[in-house]
C-alpha positions as CSV (number, residue, x, y, z in Angstrom):
1,M,-49.8,-19.3,7.5
2,T,-52.3,-16.5,7.2
3,I,-52.4,-13.4,5.0
4,T,-51.2,-11.3,7.9
5,T,-47.8,-13.1,8.1
6,P,-46.3,-11.6,4.9
7,A,-48.2,-8.3,5.7
8,L,-46.0,-7.9,8.8
9,L,-43.0,-7.3,6.6
10,F,-44.6,-4.4,4.7
11,S,-43.7,-1.8,7.3
12,A,-40.2,-3.2,7.8
13,I,-39.4,-3.3,4.1
14,S,-40.9,0.2,3.7
15,L,-38.6,1.6,6.4
16,L,-35.6,-0.2,4.9
17,M,-36.3,1.2,1.5
18,L,-36.6,4.7,3.0
19,A,-33.2,4.2,4.7
20,Y,-31.7,3.0,1.4
21,T,-33.1,6.1,-0.4
22,N,-31.6,8.3,2.3
23,K,-28.2,6.7,1.8
24,F,-28.5,7.2,-1.9
25,L,-29.5,10.9,-1.5
26,T,-26.6,11.5,0.9
27,L,-24.1,9.9,-1.6
28,A,-25.6,12.0,-4.4
29,Q,-25.0,15.1,-2.4
30,I,-21.4,14.2,-1.7
31,V,-20.8,13.5,-5.4
32,R,-22.3,16.8,-6.4
33,Q,-20.1,18.6,-3.8
34,M,-17.0,16.8,-5.0
35,S,-17.7,17.6,-8.7
36,G,-18.0,21.3,-7.8
37,N,-14.4,21.3,-6.5
38,K,-12.6,19.5,-9.3
39,E,-9.5,21.7,-9.1
40,L,-8.9,20.7,-5.5
41,C,-8.7,16.9,-6.2
42,S,-6.1,14.9,-4.2
43,I,-5.0,11.3,-3.9
44,E,-7.6,10.9,-1.1
45,D,-10.3,12.2,-3.5
46,G,-9.4,9.4,-5.9
47,K,-9.8,6.9,-3.2
48,Q,-13.1,8.5,-2.2
49,I,-14.4,8.4,-5.8
50,A,-13.7,4.7,-6.1
51,N,-15.3,4.1,-2.7
52,L,-18.4,6.2,-3.7
53,L,-18.7,4.3,-7.0
54,L,-18.7,1.0,-5.1
55,R,-21.2,2.2,-2.5
56,L,-23.6,3.6,-5.2
57,N,-23.5,0.2,-6.9
58,L,-24.2,-1.6,-3.6
59,I,-27.1,0.7,-2.8
60,K,-28.6,-0.1,-6.2
61,Y,-28.5,-3.8,-5.4
62,M,-29.8,-3.2,-1.8
63,Q,-32.8,-1.4,-3.3
64,G,-33.3,-4.0,-6.0
65,F,-33.3,-6.9,-3.6
66,G,-35.5,-4.9,-1.1
67,A,-38.0,-4.1,-3.9
68,A,-38.0,-7.7,-5.1
69,S,-38.6,-8.8,-1.5
70,F,-41.6,-6.4,-1.3
71,I,-43.0,-7.8,-4.6
72,F,-42.7,-11.4,-3.4
73,C,-44.4,-10.6,-0.1
74,T,-47.2,-9.0,-2.1
75,L,-47.5,-12.0,-4.4
76,S,-47.4,-14.2,-1.3
77,M,-50.4,-12.4,0.2
78,F,-52.2,-12.7,-3.1
79,G,-51.5,-16.4,-3.3
80,I,-52.8,-16.9,0.2
81,F,-55.8,-14.7,-0.6
82,L,-56.6,-17.0,-3.5
83,G,-56.3,-20.1,-1.3
84,F,-52.9,-21.3,-2.7
85,I,-51.3,-21.6,0.7
86,L,-48.3,-23.6,-0.3
87,F,-47.6,-21.3,-3.2
88,G,-48.0,-18.3,-0.9
89,E,-45.6,-19.8,1.6
90,I,-43.0,-20.5,-1.1
91,L,-43.3,-16.9,-2.3
92,F,-43.0,-15.6,1.2
93,A,-39.8,-17.7,1.8
94,I,-38.3,-16.3,-1.4
95,G,-39.2,-12.8,-0.2
96,L,-37.4,-13.5,3.1
97,I,-34.3,-14.7,1.3
98,L,-34.3,-11.6,-0.9
99,L,-34.7,-9.4,2.2
100,A,-31.8,-11.2,3.9
101,I,-29.6,-10.7,0.8
102,S,-30.5,-7.0,0.9
103,L,-29.5,-6.8,4.5
104,I,-26.2,-8.6,3.9
105,I,-25.4,-6.1,1.1
106,L,-26.3,-3.3,3.6
107,F,-23.8,-4.7,6.1
108,Y,-21.1,-4.7,3.4
109,E,-22.0,-1.2,2.4
110,V,-21.7,0.0,6.0
111,T,-18.2,-1.5,6.2
112,I,-17.3,0.3,2.9
113,S,-18.8,3.5,4.4
114,T,-16.6,3.3,7.4
115,K,-13.6,2.8,5.1
116,A,-14.5,6.1,3.4
117,L,-14.6,7.9,6.7
118,K,-11.2,6.4,7.6
119,I,-9.8,7.8,4.3
120,Q,-11.2,11.2,5.1
121,L,-9.8,11.1,8.6
122,E,-6.4,10.1,7.3
123,G,-6.5,13.1,5.0
124,L,-7.4,15.4,7.9
125,N,-4.6,13.8,10.0
126,N,-2.1,14.5,7.3
127,G,-3.2,18.1,7.1
128,I,-2.7,18.5,10.8
129,S,0.7,16.9,10.6
130,H,1.7,19.4,7.9
131,N,0.5,22.3,10.0
132,V,2.4,21.2,13.0
133,D,5.6,21.0,11.0
134,L,5.2,24.6,9.9
C-alpha cells in the first residue's frame, strides 16, 4: 500500500462531512421555525420533535465517526510516510470501518427522515379531510 491509497478517501470523506453539515443546518432551521410557532403545536408536532431529536443525535454520531475516519486516514498516511507500512495499513482499515459505521448511521437517519415526512404528510392529509367535510 502506498501513501496515495488513504489519500483517495480525503475527497470522499470531505464531501460526506459537507453533506452531514448541510443536514444539520437544515434540521437547525426546522427547529428554529418550530420554536417560533409554539402556540400552534399539535400532536404531529410532538412526533416531529421526537423525530428531530433522534435525527440530531444521529447526525452528531455520523459526523463523529466521519471525523474519526478522517483522522485515521491521516494517521495512516503519516505511518506510511514514516515507513511503518503495516501500522499504516491497520490505521487505514480502522478508518474504513469508521467510515462504514458513519454510512450505516446515515442510512438509518435517512429512514428516520422519511418517517418525519410521512408524519408531515399525514398531518396535511388530515387537514384536507377536515376541509372536505366542511
